[in-house]
C-alpha positions in Angstrom: -154.9 55.9 58.5 -151.7 57.9 58.1 -148.3 57.2 59.7 -148.7 54.1 61.9 -145.6 55.1 63.9 -147.4 58.2 65.2 -149.6 57.5 68.2 -152.9 59.3 69.0 -151.1 60.5 72.2 -148.4 62.2 70.1 -151.0 63.9 67.9 -153.0 65.1 70.8 -149.8 66.4 72.6 -148.7 68.3 69.4 -152.1 69.8 68.8 -152.1 71.0 72.4 -148.6 72.4 72.3 -149.4 74.2 69.0 -152.6 75.6 70.5 -154.8 74.0 67.9 -157.1 72.1 70.3 -160.1 74.4 69.5 -159.5 73.9 65.8 -159.8 70.1 66.2 -162.8 70.4 68.4 -164.4 72.6 65.8 -164.3 69.7 63.3 -167.6 67.8 63.0 -166.2 64.6 64.6 -163.0 66.0 66.1 -160.0 63.8 65.5 -162.3 61.2 63.9 -163.4 63.6 61.1 -163.0 61.9 57.7 -161.3 64.2 55.2 -161.3 64.0 51.4 -157.8 62.6 50.6 -157.2 65.4 48.0 -158.1 68.2 50.4 -160.3 69.8 47.8 -163.2 70.3 50.2 -160.9 72.0 52.8 -160.1 75.7 52.9 -156.6 76.7 52.2 -156.2 77.5 55.9 -157.3 74.1 57.1 -155.0 72.4 54.5 -152.1 74.5 55.7 -152.8 73.6 59.4 -153.0 69.9 58.6 -149.8 69.9 56.5 -147.9 71.8 59.2 -149.0 69.4 61.9 -148.1 66.4 59.7 -144.6 67.9 59.0 -144.0 68.5 62.8 -145.2 65.0 63.7 -142.9 63.5 61.1 -139.8 64.1 63.2 -137.8 65.0 60.2 -134.2 66.2 60.5 -134.9 69.1 58.2 -138.0 71.2 57.5 -138.1 73.7 54.7 -141.1 76.0 55.2 -142.3 79.0 53.1 -144.6 81.3 55.0 -145.8 78.5 57.2 -148.1 80.7 59.3 -149.8 82.6 56.5 -153.2 81.0 57.0 -153.1 80.6 60.8 -155.2 82.7 63.1 -153.1 85.1 65.2 -153.8 83.2 68.4 -152.1 80.1 67.0 -149.1 81.8 65.2 -147.0 82.3 68.4 -147.7 78.8 69.8 -146.7 77.1 66.5 -143.8 79.4 65.8 -142.4 78.7 69.3 -142.9 74.9 69.0 -141.3 74.8 65.5 -138.3 76.7 66.6 -137.7 74.8 69.8 -137.5 71.4 68.1 -134.0 70.4 69.0 -133.8 67.4 66.6 -135.0 69.2 63.6 -133.4 72.0 61.6 -136.1 74.4 60.5 -135.4 76.8 57.5 -138.2 79.3 57.1 -138.7 81.8 54.2 -141.0 84.4 55.8 -142.0 88.0 55.9 -143.2 87.7 59.5 -141.0 89.6 61.9 -142.4 87.7 64.9 -140.9 84.4 63.7 -137.6 86.1 63.0 -137.3 87.2 66.6 -137.2 83.6 67.6 -134.7 82.3 65.1 -131.1 81.4 65.9 -129.8 82.9 62.6 -131.5 85.2 60.0 -130.4 85.6 56.5 -132.0 88.6 54.7 -132.1 88.2 50.9 -132.6 91.0 48.4 -133.3 89.8 44.8 -131.6 86.4 45.6 -128.5 87.8 47.1 -127.6 87.9 50.8 -128.1 91.4 52.1 -127.3 90.6 55.8 -126.9 87.8 58.2 -127.1 87.7 62.0 -129.3 87.6 65.0 -132.6 89.5 65.2 -131.1 92.1 67.6 -128.5 92.9 65.0 -130.8 93.0 62.0 -134.1 94.4 63.6 -133.6 97.8 61.9 -133.5 96.0 58.5 -136.3 93.6 59.2 -138.7 96.2 60.3 -138.3 98.4 57.2 
């Protein structure tokens, strides 16, 4: 089921790169675990994990993500943030309050009540980000 253009090898490779192998192995039947199509029986964390992996597998030119790492365990956050931000064929726009993600971004735009407060690299804006 799912996107027929995505191979099992691509899924496994992405899961490994994102550090989510132990998550998949924790499912009752691993990759073959059948899930409710609505996701109602899944925790918010598991739904977030699956949606994020599906978005990354989709090879989209643009990803708009709001707090994409909120439900992830700390050990996975860095793996996924690094992977997302190293995708050369995808532009990733992230709305986040996580400073660790900001460190890895090419450009940061700080907003304050909908207006641009500052724009630049993390090194230039660290004093504003860590307030």
